C-alpha positions as a Markdown table, in Angstrom:
| # | Residue | x | y | z |
|---|---|---|---|---|
| 1 | Met | 16.7 | -20.9 | -1.6 |
| 2 | Thr | 18.9 | -17.4 | -2.5 |
| 3 | Ala | 16.8 | -14.6 | -1.3 |
| 4 | Leu | 15.1 | -11.7 | -4.1 |
| 5 | Leu | 15.2 | -9.3 | -1.3 |
| 6 | Glu | 18.1 | -8.6 | 1.7 |
| 7 | Val | 17.5 | -5.9 | 4.3 |
| 8 | Arg | 20.2 | -5.5 | 6.6 |
| 9 | Asp | 19.8 | -3.1 | 9.5 |
| 10 | Leu | 17.8 | -0.8 | 7.9 |
| 11 | Arg | 16.8 | 2.9 | 9.6 |
| 12 | Val | 15.3 | 5.5 | 8.9 |
| 13 | Ala | 14.7 | 8.9 | 11.0 |
| 14 | Phe | 12.4 | 11.7 | 10.9 |
| 15 | Gly | 14.8 | 14.2 | 13.1 |
| 16 | Ala | 15.6 | 12.8 | 16.5 |
| 17 | Ala | 12.5 | 9.9 | 15.7 |
| 18 | Ala | 14.2 | 6.8 | 15.0 |
| 19 | Ala | 10.8 | 5.4 | 12.8 |
| 20 | Val | 12.8 | 1.8 | 11.4 |
| 21 | Asp | 15.4 | 1.3 | 14.1 |
| 22 | Gly | 17.9 | -1.6 | 12.8 |
| 23 | Val | 15.4 | -3.6 | 10.7 |
| 24 | Ser | 16.7 | -6.9 | 9.1 |
| 25 | Phe | 15.3 | -9.8 | 6.9 |
| 26 | Thr | 14.9 | -11.5 | 4.0 |
| 27 | Val | 12.0 | -12.4 | 0.8 |
| 28 | Ala | 12.5 | -15.4 | -1.3 |
| 29 | Pro | 10.7 | -15.4 | -4.5 |
| 30 | Gly | 7.2 | -16.6 | -4.4 |
| 31 | Glu | 7.3 | -15.6 | -0.8 |
| 32 | Thr | 4.7 | -14.1 | 0.6 |
| 33 | Leu | 6.0 | -12.4 | 3.9 |
| 34 | Gly | 3.4 | -10.8 | 6.7 |
| 35 | Leu | 5.0 | -7.3 | 8.2 |
| 36 | Val | 2.2 | -6.9 | 11.3 |
| 37 | Gly | 1.7 | -4.7 | 14.1 |
| 38 | Glu | -0.2 | -1.4 | 15.6 |
| 39 | Ser | -0.3 | 1.5 | 13.5 |
| 40 | Gly | 3.2 | 3.5 | 14.1 |
| 41 | Cys | 5.4 | 0.4 | 14.3 |
| 42 | Gly | 7.5 | 1.4 | 11.2 |
| 43 | Lys | 5.6 | -1.0 | 8.5 |
| 44 | Ser | 4.9 | 1.4 | 6.1 |
| 45 | Thr | 8.2 | 3.4 | 6.6 |
| 46 | Thr | 9.9 | 0.8 | 5.9 |
| 47 | Ala | 8.6 | -0.1 | 2.6 |
| 48 | Leu | 8.6 | 3.4 | 1.4 |
| 49 | Ala | 12.3 | 3.3 | 2.4 |
| 50 | Leu | 12.7 | -0.1 | 0.1 |
| 51 | Met | 10.5 | 2.4 | -2.7 |
| 52 | Arg | 13.0 | 5.6 | -1.9 |
| 53 | Leu | 10.2 | 7.4 | -1.7 |
| 54 | Leu | 11.5 | 8.9 | 1.4 |
| 55 | His | 14.4 | 11.3 | 0.5 |
| 56 | Gly | 17.5 | 12.0 | 2.8 |
| 57 | Ala | 15.4 | 10.1 | 5.8 |
| 58 | Val | 16.9 | 6.8 | 5.5 |
| 59 | Thr | 20.0 | 7.0 | 7.8 |
| 60 | Gly | 21.8 | 3.3 | 7.5 |
| 61 | Gly | 21.5 | -0.5 | 6.4 |
| 62 | Ser | 21.4 | -1.7 | 3.0 |
| 63 | Ala | 18.8 | -3.3 | 1.0 |
| 64 | His | 19.9 | -5.7 | -1.7 |
| 65 | Phe | 17.3 | -7.1 | -4.6 |
| 66 | Asp | 18.6 | -9.3 | -7.1 |
| 67 | Gly | 22.6 | -8.2 | -6.4 |
| 68 | Arg | 21.9 | -4.6 | -6.4 |
| 69 | Asp | 21.8 | -2.4 | -2.9 |
| 70 | Leu | 17.7 | -0.8 | -3.7 |
| 71 | Leu | 19.5 | 2.6 | -1.0 |
| 72 | Ala | 22.7 | 3.1 | -3.3 |
| 73 | Leu | 21.6 | 2.7 | -6.9 |
| 74 | Asp | 21.2 | 6.4 | -8.6 |
| 75 | Arg | 17.7 | 7.7 | -9.1 |
| 76 | Pro | 17.3 | 6.6 | -13.2 |
| 77 | Ala | 18.7 | 3.1 | -12.1 |
| 78 | Met | 16.0 | 3.6 | -9.1 |
| 79 | Arg | 12.8 | 4.5 | -11.5 |
| 80 | Gly | 13.8 | 1.5 | -13.9 |
| 81 | Val | 12.9 | -1.0 | -11.1 |
| 82 | Arg | 10.2 | 0.7 | -9.5 |
| 83 | Gly | 7.3 | 0.1 | -11.4 |
| 84 | Ala | 8.8 | -2.9 | -13.1 |
| 85 | Glu | 10.2 | -4.9 | -10.4 |
| 86 | Ile | 9.2 | -3.9 | -7.4 |
| 87 | Ala | 5.9 | -2.4 | -7.4 |
| 88 | Met | 3.7 | -1.1 | -4.5 |
| 89 | Ile | -0.2 | -0.5 | -4.0 |
| 90 | Phe | -0.4 | 1.7 | -1.2 |
| 91 | Gln | -2.4 | 2.4 | 1.6 |
| 92 | Asp | -4.7 | 5.1 | 0.6 |
| 93 | Pro | -5.2 | 5.3 | -3.4 |
| 94 | Gly | -7.0 | 8.6 | -2.7 |
| 95 | Thr | -4.1 | 10.2 | -2.6 |
| 96 | Ala | -1.7 | 7.6 | -4.6 |
| 97 | Leu | -3.9 | 8.5 | -7.7 |
| 98 | His | -3.8 | 11.5 | -9.7 |
| 99 | Pro | -7.2 | 13.4 | -9.3 |
| 100 | Leu | -6.2 | 15.1 | -12.9 |
| 101 | Ile | -5.7 | 11.9 | -15.2 |
| 102 | Arg | -8.6 | 9.1 | -16.1 |
| 103 | Val | -7.9 | 6.3 | -14.2 |
| 104 | Gly | -6.9 | 4.0 | -17.2 |
| 105 | Glu | -4.3 | 6.4 | -18.7 |
| 106 | Gln | -2.8 | 5.9 | -15.2 |
| 107 | Val | -2.2 | 2.3 | -15.7 |
| 108 | Thr | -1.4 | 2.6 | -19.2 |
| 109 | Glu | 1.0 | 5.0 | -18.3 |
| 110 | Ala | 2.8 | 2.5 | -16.0 |
| 111 | Ile | 2.5 | 0.1 | -18.4 |
| 112 | Arg | 4.0 | 1.8 | -21.3 |
| 113 | Ala | 7.1 | 3.3 | -19.4 |
| 114 | His | 8.2 | 0.1 | -18.7 |
| 115 | Gln | 7.4 | -1.8 | -21.5 |
| 116 | Ala | 8.1 | -1.1 | -25.7 |
| 117 | Val | 4.0 | -1.8 | -26.5 |
| 118 | Ser | 1.6 | 0.7 | -28.4 |
| 119 | Ala | -0.9 | 2.5 | -26.5 |
| 120 | Ala | -3.4 | -0.1 | -27.9 |
| 121 | Val | -1.9 | -2.8 | -26.3 |
| 122 | Ala | -1.5 | -1.0 | -23.3 |
| 123 | Arg | -5.3 | 0.0 | -23.0 |
| 124 | Ala | -5.9 | -3.9 | -23.5 |
| 125 | Arg | -3.6 | -5.1 | -21.0 |
| 126 | Ala | -5.2 | -2.0 | -18.3 |
| 127 | Leu | -8.9 | -3.8 | -19.6 |
| 128 | Asp | -7.9 | -7.3 | -19.0 |
| 129 | Leu | -6.3 | -5.6 | -15.3 |
| 130 | Phe | -9.8 | -4.1 | -14.4 |
| 131 | Arg | -11.5 | -7.4 | -14.6 |
| 132 | Gln | -8.9 | -9.3 | -13.4 |
| 133 | Val | -9.4 | -7.3 | -10.0 |
| 134 | Gly | -13.5 | -7.1 | -10.3 |
| 135 | Ile | -14.1 | -3.7 | -11.5 |
| 136 | Ala | -17.6 | -3.6 | -12.9 |
| 137 | Thr | -18.2 | -2.3 | -16.4 |
| 138 | Pro | -14.5 | -1.6 | -17.3 |
| 139 | Glu | -14.6 | -0.2 | -20.3 |
| 140 | Leu | -16.2 | 2.7 | -18.8 |
| 141 | Arg | -14.2 | 2.4 | -15.7 |
| 142 | Leu | -11.2 | 3.1 | -18.0 |
| 143 | Arg | -12.5 | 6.6 | -18.5 |
| 144 | Ala | -13.3 | 8.0 | -15.4 |
| 145 | Tyr | -11.6 | 10.3 | -12.6 |
| 146 | Pro | -10.7 | 9.1 | -9.1 |
| 147 | His | -13.4 | 11.4 | -7.6 |
| 148 | Gln | -15.7 | 9.5 | -10.2 |
| 149 | Leu | -15.3 | 6.1 | -8.1 |
| 150 | Ser | -15.7 | 4.5 | -4.7 |
| 151 | Gly | -12.9 | 4.4 | -2.5 |
| 152 | Gly | -12.8 | 0.7 | -2.8 |
| 153 | Met | -13.0 | 1.2 | -6.9 |
| 154 | Cys | -9.8 | 3.5 | -6.6 |
| 155 | Gln | -7.9 | 0.6 | -4.4 |
| 156 | Arg | -8.7 | -1.5 | -7.4 |
| 157 | Val | -7.5 | 0.6 | -9.6 |
| 158 | Met | -4.6 | 0.8 | -7.4 |
| 159 | Ile | -3.5 | -2.5 | -7.5 |
| 160 | Ala | -4.6 | -3.0 | -11.1 |
| 161 | Ala | -1.7 | -0.4 | -11.9 |
| 162 | Ala | 0.8 | -2.3 | -9.3 |
| 163 | Ile | 0.6 | -5.5 | -11.0 |
| 164 | Ala | 0.8 | -4.6 | -15.0 |
| 165 | Cys | 4.4 | -4.7 | -15.1 |
| 166 | Ser | 4.4 | -8.5 | -13.3 |
| 167 | Pro | 6.5 | -7.3 | -11.1 |
| 168 | Arg | 9.1 | -10.0 | -8.9 |
| 169 | Leu | 8.6 | -8.2 | -5.6 |
| 170 | Leu | 4.8 | -6.5 | -4.4 |
| 171 | Leu | 4.8 | -4.3 | -1.7 |
| 172 | Ala | 1.6 | -4.2 | -0.6 |
| 173 | Asp | 0.5 | -2.2 | 2.2 |
| 174 | Glu | -3.0 | -2.5 | 3.4 |
| 175 | Pro | -4.1 | -3.9 | -0.2 |
| 176 | Thr | -7.6 | -4.6 | 0.8 |
| 177 | Thr | -8.6 | -1.7 | 3.4 |
| 178 | Ala | -11.1 | -0.1 | 1.5 |
| 179 | Leu | -13.0 | -3.5 | 0.2 |
| 180 | Asp | -16.2 | -5.7 | 1.5 |
| 181 | Val | -15.1 | -8.9 | 2.6 |
| 182 | Thr | -16.0 | -10.7 | -0.4 |
| 183 | Val | -13.9 | -8.7 | -2.9 |
| 184 | Gln | -11.3 | -9.3 | -0.1 |
| 185 | Ala | -10.8 | -12.8 | -0.8 |
| 186 | Gln | -11.1 | -12.0 | -4.3 |
| 187 | Ile | -8.1 | -10.1 | -4.4 |
| 188 | Leu | -6.4 | -12.0 | -1.9 |
| 189 | Glu | -7.2 | -15.0 | -4.3 |
| 190 | Leu | -5.6 | -13.4 | -7.0 |
| 191 | Leu | -2.3 | -11.9 | -5.6 |
| 192 | Gln | -2.0 | -16.0 | -4.5 |
| 193 | Thr | -2.7 | -17.4 | -8.0 |
| 194 | Ile | 0.2 | -14.5 | -9.4 |
| 195 | Ser | 2.5 | -15.4 | -7.1 |
| 196 | Arg | 2.4 | -18.8 | -8.0 |
| 197 | Ala | 2.3 | -18.4 | -11.6 |
| 198 | Thr | 5.1 | -15.8 | -11.5 |
| 199 | Gly | 7.8 | -16.2 | -8.6 |
| 200 | Met | 6.7 | -13.1 | -7.7 |
| 201 | Ala | 7.3 | -12.9 | -4.0 |
| 202 | Val | 4.8 | -10.2 | -1.4 |
| 203 | Ile | 5.5 | -8.4 | 1.7 |
| 204 | Leu | 2.2 | -7.8 | 2.9 |
| 205 | Ile | 1.8 | -4.9 | 5.6 |
| 206 | Thr | -1.8 | -5.4 | 7.2 |
| 207 | His | -3.6 | -5.4 | 10.6 |
| 208 | Asp | -5.7 | -8.1 | 9.7 |
| 209 | Leu | -3.7 | -11.3 | 11.6 |
| 210 | Gly | -6.9 | -13.4 | 9.8 |
| 211 | Val | -5.3 | -12.2 | 6.4 |
| 212 | Val | -1.8 | -12.9 | 7.4 |
| 213 | Ala | -3.3 | -16.5 | 8.3 |
| 214 | Gly | -4.6 | -17.1 | 5.5 |
| 215 | Met | -1.8 | -16.0 | 2.8 |
| 216 | Ala | 1.6 | -15.4 | 4.5 |
| 217 | Asp | 4.3 | -18.2 | 4.5 |
| 218 | Arg | 6.1 | -16.4 | 7.5 |
| 219 | Val | 5.5 | -13.2 | 9.8 |
| 220 | Ala | 7.6 | -10.4 | 10.8 |
| 221 | Val | 6.1 | -8.7 | 13.7 |
| 222 | Met | 7.2 | -4.8 | 14.0 |
| 223 | Tyr | 7.0 | -3.0 | 17.5 |
| 224 | Ala | 8.3 | 0.9 | 17.6 |
| 225 | Gly | 10.5 | 0.0 | 14.5 |
| 226 | Arg | 12.0 | -3.0 | 15.1 |
| 227 | Ile | 11.2 | -6.3 | 14.7 |
| 228 | Val | 10.7 | -8.0 | 17.7 |
| 229 | Glu | 9.4 | -11.6 | 16.0 |
| 230 | Met | 9.9 | -13.5 | 12.6 |
| 231 | Ala | 8.7 | -16.9 | 12.2 |
| 232 | Pro | 6.7 | -19.1 | 9.8 |
| 233 | Thr | 3.2 | -18.5 | 9.7 |
| 234 | Ala | 1.8 | -22.0 | 11.4 |
| 235 | Ala | 4.3 | -21.8 | 14.1 |
| 236 | Leu | 4.1 | -18.2 | 15.1 |
| 237 | Phe | 0.1 | -18.8 | 15.9 |
| 238 | Ala | 0.7 | -22.0 | 17.5 |
| 239 | Ala | 3.7 | -21.0 | 19.8 |
| 240 | Pro | 3.9 | -16.8 | 19.9 |
| 241 | Ala | 7.2 | -16.3 | 22.0 |
| 242 | His | 6.8 | -12.6 | 22.4 |
| 243 | Pro | 4.5 | -11.1 | 24.9 |
| 244 | Tyr | 3.7 | -8.3 | 22.3 |
| 245 | Thr | 2.8 | -11.1 | 20.0 |
| 246 | Arg | 0.5 | -12.9 | 22.4 |
| 247 | Gly | -1.3 | -9.8 | 22.6 |
| 248 | Leu | -1.7 | -9.1 | 19.2 |
| 249 | Leu | -3.4 | -13.0 | 18.8 |
| 250 | Gly | -5.3 | -12.1 | 22.0 |
| 251 | Ala | -7.2 | -9.1 | 20.9 |
| 252 | Val | -8.5 | -10.9 | 17.8 |
| 253 | Pro | -11.8 | -11.5 | 18.5 |
| 254 | Arg | -13.1 | -15.3 | 18.6 |
| 255 | Leu | -16.4 | -17.0 | 17.4 |
| 256 | Asp | -16.7 | -18.9 | 20.7 |
| 257 | Gln | -16.4 | -15.7 | 23.0 |
| 258 | Gly | -20.1 | -14.8 | 24.4 |
| 259 | Trp | -21.1 | -11.1 | 23.0 |
| 260 | Asp | -20.8 | -9.5 | 26.3 |
| 261 | Asp | -17.0 | -11.2 | 27.0 |
| 262 | Glu | -14.4 | -8.3 | 27.3 |
| 263 | Leu | -11.4 | -8.5 | 24.9 |
| 264 | Pro | -8.4 | -8.4 | 25.6 |
| 265 | Ile | -6.4 | -5.5 | 25.5 |
| 266 | Ile | -2.7 | -4.3 | 25.7 |
| 267 | Pro | -2.5 | -1.3 | 27.9 |
| 268 | Gly | -0.6 | 2.1 | 26.6 |
| 269 | Ser | 0.4 | 2.7 | 23.5 |
| 270 | Val | 3.1 | 2.5 | 20.7 |
| 271 | Ala | 6.4 | 4.0 | 22.3 |
| 272 | Thr | 8.1 | 6.6 | 21.0 |
| 273 | Ala | 10.8 | 6.1 | 18.6 |
| 274 | Ile | 13.1 | 8.3 | 19.9 |
| 275 | Ala | 13.6 | 5.8 | 22.8 |
| 276 | Ala | 17.5 | 4.6 | 22.8 |
| 277 | Ser | 17.7 | 1.7 | 24.6 |
| 278 | Gly | 16.0 | -1.1 | 26.5 |
| 279 | Cys | 12.8 | -3.2 | 25.3 |
| 280 | Arg | 10.5 | -0.7 | 24.1 |
| 281 | Phe | 7.5 | -2.8 | 24.8 |
| 282 | Ala | 8.4 | -3.0 | 28.8 |
| 283 | Pro | 6.4 | -0.2 | 29.9 |
| 284 | Arg | 3.1 | -2.3 | 28.2 |
| 285 | Cys | 4.1 | -5.8 | 29.4 |
| 286 | Pro | 3.3 | -7.8 | 32.4 |
| 287 | Arg | 6.4 | -9.5 | 32.4 |
| 288 | Ala | 8.7 | -6.5 | 32.2 |
| 289 | Asp | 11.7 | -6.4 | 35.1 |
| 290 | Arg | 15.1 | -5.0 | 35.5 |
| 291 | Ser | 16.7 | -7.2 | 32.7 |
| 292 | Cys | 14.7 | -5.5 | 30.2 |
| 293 | Arg | 16.5 | -2.5 | 30.5 |
| 294 | Ala | 18.9 | -3.6 | 27.6 |
| 295 | Thr | 17.6 | -4.3 | 24.6 |
| 296 | Pro | 17.0 | -8.1 | 23.9 |
| 297 | Pro | 18.9 | -9.0 | 20.7 |
| 298 | Leu | 16.5 | -11.2 | 17.8 |
| 299 | Ala | 17.7 | -14.2 | 18.8 |
| 300 | Pro | 16.4 | -17.9 | 18.0 |
| 301 | Val | 14.0 | -19.7 | 20.4 |
| 302 | Ala | 12.9 | -22.4 | 17.8 |
| 303 | Glu | 13.9 | -23.6 | 14.6 |
| 304 | Gly | 13.1 | -20.8 | 12.4 |
| 305 | His | 11.3 | -18.9 | 15.0 |
| 306 | Leu | 13.4 | -15.4 | 16.3 |
| 307 | Ala | 12.2 | -13.1 | 18.8 |
| 308 | Ala | 13.6 | -10.2 | 21.3 |
| 309 | Cys | 12.8 | -10.9 | 24.5 |
| 310 | Trp | 14.5 | -11.9 | 27.8 |
| 311 | His | 11.4 | -13.6 | 28.9 |
| 312 | Ser | 10.7 | -15.7 | 25.4 |
| 313 | Gly | 11.7 | -19.0 | 26.5 |
């Protein structure tokens, strides 16, 4: 299947720090790609770079969306893409929503910016979206300001705004962070339903491996600005090839563990993005040796399964 989005050698730097260092991946229409890793690994930065919201920080690479390089589009062309064809659910709705504009107006503005509809039609669409994302008494909530809503309610408003124009690609950055478990399931089911019905592709950025297991078709594991493993979801959970991926999966609590059992941890913290060469996970890896002083390539270890590790075999 032809890729909807093809990212090649994406690089983002803030001064001397390479926040995203040579990231490449594809996303097909209707596919959900899970992007996982610890905080500071470059997941959100990758999404913000694709949305062209990091002015001057993208230092290299390409991101072809339906044949157009997002990184080369001029500003008017990118404004036409952003929100209409590619939308993003931001991680912190408290800073993404305008504090002085009613939330209903913010959603209707997004609709009318990309669709030639009347204010009444846009309002009816916003009302329907509020119902879809589980906002109680949506008629009243349309007139509320962000500070009058809970964090979870603001998150749902953000999701409603993101899907308002039926985008072809949705960048979902921790879309269910502020929601309780029941609402999380409802929102994820809604996104899956929309994806299946319309062919909308999703890049799901999350720390929750359970969400990835239930929703993603493929998973890309990021560490210190690089993708260190990529595989179909079932293959990755069944046979993780990179020590970092094994560490992440090992740190997930299990139902068969005793209440006093100690959870495994990955020692240390994420490597600095200023590191120039070698495997960045080596300082935390139990299998590290002299070969890890050279940067391992992201290479096949099985059909459709890639890992960047000298000891993945």
